[in-house]
C-alpha positions in Angstrom: 30.5 -20.4 -51.8 27.0 -18.4 -51.3 27.9 -15.0 -49.7 24.9 -16.7 -46.8 26.0 -20.1 -45.7 23.1 -22.5 -46.6 22.5 -25.8 -44.8 24.5 -27.6 -47.7 27.4 -25.5 -47.2 27.6 -26.7 -43.2 26.4 -30.1 -44.8 29.8 -30.4 -47.0 31.8 -28.6 -44.8 31.2 -31.5 -41.6 31.1 -34.4 -45.0 28.1 -35.0 -44.2 24.1 -34.9 -45.3 21.6 -32.1 -44.5 19.7 -34.2 -42.4 21.8 -34.7 -40.4 22.7 -30.6 -40.2 18.9 -30.8 -39.4 19.0 -33.0 -36.2 22.0 -31.0 -34.7 19.9 -28.1 -35.3 17.0 -28.7 -34.0 18.5 -31.4 -31.5 16.1 -34.1 -32.5 17.3 -37.9 -33.2 20.5 -39.8 -33.3 23.6 -38.4 -33.9 26.9 -39.5 -33.0 29.5 -37.5 -31.3 32.1 -37.4 -33.8 29.4 -36.4 -35.8 27.6 -34.1 -34.3 30.5 -32.5 -33.1 32.1 -31.6 -37.3 28.9 -29.9 -37.7 28.9 -28.2 -34.7 31.9 -26.7 -36.1 31.0 -26.3 -39.7 28.3 -24.0 -38.2 31.1 -21.6 -36.2 33.7 -21.5 -39.5 31.0 -20.8 -41.6 28.5 -18.5 -39.4 25.4 -20.1 -40.5 22.5 -19.0 -39.5 19.5 -21.2 -39.8 16.6 -20.1 -41.8 13.9 -19.2 -39.6 11.2 -18.8 -42.7 11.9 -22.0 -44.4 11.8 -24.4 -40.6 8.4 -22.2 -40.6 7.0 -23.0 -43.5 8.3 -27.2 -43.4 6.9 -27.2 -39.5 4.4 -25.7 -38.9 5.3 -23.2 -36.2 8.6 -21.5 -35.2 10.5 -21.6 -31.9 9.4 -17.7 -31.6 6.3 -16.9 -29.0 4.4 -13.5 -29.2 4.0 -11.2 -26.1 1.0 -8.2 -26.3 1.2 -5.8 -23.0 0.0 -2.9 -22.1 1.3 0.0 -21.8 4.8 -0.1 -22.2 6.4 2.9 -20.2 4.4 0.7 -16.9 7.3 -1.1 -15.4 4.7 -3.9 -14.4 4.9 -4.4 -18.6 8.8 -4.6 -18.5 8.4 -6.5 -15.3 6.0 -9.0 -16.8 7.7 -9.3 -20.3 11.2 -10.2 -18.6 9.5 -12.8 -16.6 7.9 -14.8 -19.7 11.3 -14.3 -21.6 13.4 -15.7 -19.2 11.1 -18.8 -19.2 10.6 -19.4 -22.7 15.2 -18.8 -23.4 15.7 -21.3 -21.4 13.1 -24.1 -23.6 14.9 -22.4 -26.5 12.1 -20.6 -27.6 12.1 -16.6 -28.3 9.8 -13.6 -27.3 8.7 -11.4 -29.8 6.9 -8.6 -27.5 4.3 -5.8 -29.0 2.4 -2.9 -26.9 -1.7 -2.3 -27.4 -0.3 1.0 -26.7 -4.1 2.6 -25.7 -6.5 2.1 -29.1 -8.2 -1.5 -29.4 -6.6 -1.1 -32.7 -3.3 -1.5 -31.9 -3.8 -4.5 -29.7 -5.8 -6.8 -32.8 -3.1 -5.5 -35.3 -0.4 -7.0 -32.6 -2.1 -10.3 -32.3 -2.6 -11.0 -35.8 0.4 -10.2 -36.8 1.8 -12.2 -34.6 -1.0 -14.7 -35.5 0.7 -14.3 -39.8 4.1 -15.3 -38.6 2.8 -18.2 -37.2 4.3 -18.0 -33.6 4.5 -21.2 -31.8 2.2 -19.7 -29.4 0.6 -16.1 -27.8 0.3 -14.7 -24.9 -1.9 -11.8 -23.9 -1.6 -9.1 -20.9 -2.6 -6.1 -22.7 -6.6 -4.7 -20.9 -9.8 -7.1 -22.0 -12.2 -5.8 -24.9 -15.0 -7.8 -26.7 -13.3 -7.5 -30.5 -10.0 -8.9 -28.4 -11.9 -11.4 -26.9 -13.8 -12.3 -30.3 -10.5 -12.2 -32.1 -8.9 -14.7 -29.5 -11.7 -17.2 -29.8 -11.3 -17.4 -33.7 -7.2 -18.3 -32.8 -8.2 -20.7 -30.3 -10.6 -22.6 -32.4 -7.8 -22.9 -34.7 -5.7 -24.2 -32.7 -3.3 -21.8 -31.8 -2.1 -21.6 -28.3 -3.1 -18.8 -26.1 -2.7 -17.7 -22.4 -4.0 -14.6 -20.5 -2.4 -12.5 -17.9 -4.3 -10.2 -15.8 -7.8 -11.1 -18.2 -9.7 -14.1 -19.0 -11.6 -16.1 -21.8 -13.6 -18.7 -21.5 -12.8 -21.8 -23.5 -11.2 -24.7 -23.0 -7.6 -24.4 -24.8 -7.1 -21.1 -23.1 -6.0 -21.0 -19.9 -5.1 -17.4 -18.2 -3.3 -16.2 -14.6 -4.2 -13.3 -12.9 -3.9 -11.9 -9.5 -6.7 -10.6 -7.1 -6.8 -7.2 -8.2 -10.4 -6.5 -6.5 -9.2 -8.2 -3.2 -5.7 -5.7 -3.2 -8.4 -3.2 -4.4 -10.1 -3.7 -1.0 -7.1 -4.3 1.3 -5.6 -1.2 0.0 -8.4 1.2 0.8 -9.1 -0.8 3.9 -6.0 0.5 5.1 -6.5 4.2 4.0 -10.1 3.7 6.9 -8.3 1.5 9.2 -7.0 4.7 9.7 -9.0 7.1 9.7 -9.7 8.5 6.3 -13.4 9.0 5.0 -12.7 11.0 2.2 -10.3 8.4 0.0 -10.2 9.4 -3.6 -8.8 7.0 -6.8 -7.0 8.3 -9.2 -7.0 5.9 -12.9 -10.8 5.2 -13.9 -14.3 6.4 -14.1 -17.4 5.2 -12.2 -18.1 3.1 -15.5 -15.2 1.3 -15.5 -15.9 -0.4 -11.7 -16.3 -4.1 -13.7 -13.4 -4.2 -15.9 -11.2 -2.9 -13.3 -11.2 -5.3 -10.2 -8.4 -2.9 -7.8 -11.5 -0.1 -8.8 -14.0 -2.6 -7.5 -12.0 -3.4 -4.5 -11.7 0.4 -3.5 -15.9 0.2 -4.0 -16.5 -2.8 -2.1 -14.9 -1.2 1.2 -16.4 1.7 1.2 -19.7 -0.1 0.8 -18.7 -2.2 4.0 -17.4 0.8 5.5 -20.5 2.4 5.0 -18.8 5.5 3.0 -21.3 6.9 0.3 -19.4 6.7 -3.0 -18.5 10.4 -4.3 -18.2 10.5 -8.1 -16.2 13.7 -8.1 -13.7 11.6 -6.5 -12.9 8.9 -8.6 -10.9 10.8 -11.9 -9.7 9.6 -14.7 -7.9 11.6 -17.3 -9.7 12.7 -19.8 -13.5 14.4 -18.3 -14.8 15.1 -21.8 -13.9 11.3 -23.5 -14.2 7.5 -22.7 -12.2 6.0 -19.7 -8.9 5.8 -20.8 -7.7 1.7 -21.3 -4.3 2.8 -19.2 -3.5 4.8 -16.2 -0.4 6.8 -16.7 2.1 8.8 -14.4 0.7 11.8 -16.0 -3.1 10.3 -15.3 -2.2 10.3 -11.7 -0.9 14.0 -11.9 -3.7 15.8 -13.7 -6.2 13.7 -11.6 -4.2 15.0 -8.2 -5.1 18.2 -9.8 -8.4 17.6 -10.1 -9.0 16.8 -7.3 -6.7 19.7 -5.1 -9.5 21.9 -6.8 -12.6 20.6 -5.0 -13.9 22.8 -2.1 -13.9 19.7 0.2 -11.2 17.6 -0.6 -10.5 13.8 -0.2 -7.5 13.2 2.3 -6.5 10.1 1.0 -5.9 9.2 -2.6 -6.3 5.6 -4.0 -4.5 5.3 -7.2 -4.7 1.9 -9.9 -1.1 1.4 -10.3 1.8 3.3 -9.2 2.9 4.7 -11.6 -0.1 7.2 -11.6 0.0 7.1 -7.8 3.8 9.0 -8.5 2.5 11.5 -11.1 -0.2 11.8 -7.7 2.1 12.9 -5.4 4.4 14.8 -7.9 1.2 16.8 -7.9 0.8 17.1 -3.8 4.2 18.3 -3.6 4.1 20.8 -6.7 0.8 22.0 -4.1 2.9 22.4 -1.6 0.9 19.1 0.7 3.1 17.3 3.0 2.6 13.5 2.2 0.9 12.0 4.4 0.0 14.5 7.1 -2.3 16.5 4.2 -2.7 14.0 1.7 -1.8 10.2 1.9 -1.6 7.9 -1.2 -1.5 4.1 -1.7 -0.3 3.0 -4.9 -1.0 -1.0 -6.7 2.1 -3.2 -8.3 4.9 -2.3 -5.9 7.1 -2.0 -9.1 10.9 -1.1 -7.7 10.4 3.0 -8.0 8.1 2.8 -5.5 10.1 2.7 -2.4 12.8 4.6 -3.8 10.8 7.4 -3.8 10.5 10.2 -0.9 7.9 9.6 1.1 8.2 5.4 0.1 5.0 4.6 -1.4 2.5 2.1 0.6 1.3 -0.1 -2.4 -0.7 -3.6 -2.4 2.2 -5.9 -4.7 1.3 -9.1 -6.8 3.4 -11.3 -8.2 4.3 -9.9 -11.6 7.8 -12.4 -11.5 5.0 -15.6 -10.6 2.3 -14.5 -13.6 5.5 -14.5 -15.9 6.7 -17.8 -15.4 3.8 -19.6 -15.3 2.0 -18.4 -18.6 5.2 -18.9 -19.9 4.8 -22.3 -18.3 1.5 -23.1 -19.5 1.7 -22.1 -23.3 4.8 -24.1 -23.4 3.3 -27.0 -22.6 0.7 -26.8 -25.4 3.0 -25.8 -27.6 5.1 -28.6 -27.2 2.4 -31.5 -26.3 -0.4 -30.0 -29.1 -2.2 -33.7 -29.0 -2.7 -33.5 -24.8 -5.7 -32.8 -24.5 -5.0 -30.4 -21.1 -8.0 -28.9 -19.4 -8.3 -25.3 -19.3 -6.5 -24.0 -16.4 -7.9 -20.9 -14.4 -5.4 -19.5 -11.9 -5.5 -16.7 -9.2 -2.5 -15.8 -7.4 -3.0 -13.3 -4.2 -2.1 -10.1 -3.6 -0.2 -8.5 -0.4 -0.4 -4.5 1.1 3.1 -3.7 1.4 2.6 -0.3 4.2 5.5 2.0 3.9 5.5 6.2 4.4 3.2 7.8 2.4 0.0 6.3 4.1 -1.0 7.5 7.7 -4.3 9.4 9.7 -5.8 12.5 8.2 -5.0 15.0 10.9 -7.4 17.7 12.5 -9.0 20.3 10.0 -7.8 18.8 6.2 -10.8 19.8 5.0 -10.1 22.9 5.1 -6.6 22.8 3.5 -6.5 24.9 -0.2 -3.4 24.5 -2.2 -1.6 27.3 -3.5 -2.5 29.1 -6.6 -6.4 27.5 -6.6 -7.8 30.9 -7.1 -11.3 31.4 -8.5 -11.3 27.6 -9.5 -12.0 26.0 -6.1 -15.5 24.4 -6.3 
């Protein structure tokens, strides 16, 4: 017998044919109960592992799906991938996960790698770019099942699941306005990002509705001399808050692009000797588990991450399992909720005159 048992070895041990063994492995076609038991026993005794590559060559698809996520360090991405994986496992599919990192080229490479591996379908949860839209449209034309999370593509066979980020951003900013704040910063974007980052667009909407002028110096990304980052990280929040604190007329509140960013800003504020929310209020987005555990607990916007992942997986596997069925394109937008915690409160009188310690001559 070979070092790696083959399907033929299993058939001989079970006293049946390779076709019957294949039916048992793939759970397809009729096999009597005694024969099925013999095949399963032979598989166990020989420690047989099916040749996935051979199956792909024969069926033209694998029992794996690809998932492209954004910032691997952001707990939101991990939670989304876990939800997708749970659904896929129940349906007998393995989930392969790749991070788009912070470069469009990484995203394209991940999508193309999954396609070369002949995955059954791909879920893409990275930020939208023109390059990836073009690639995804081409793959969809070739019949590869695709589902997008947090973005959309106008294609009759590409589904999308998203949360209403714009409304979520509006809710968080409106909350700060209702508390009495008029100088509200946004950390994690640049002004040029208004059309591509929904939560930032919601921030601008709330300011406009309240008659509050947008101040460019209150909108801070992580690289002032470079193009806006695709992902907003804890370091983005830390550095962004430091930049804000050097302003002569500094904001009384900060709305961060996500909780990861908000936690970084929170650390910078504490290091500057400021109290939250007495000196500066701060709100985040995503409601990651850590947002309730930091001190003070973070006011944030909750999006239904588990539901996004579950629906994305179900949409994808529906198209995978029924490739010839004409299913209309589905584009679902889920609601967001404001979660009030201890990190936000009314601005106190005279807070604008506070200057963080060690500001030196850098105040402007």
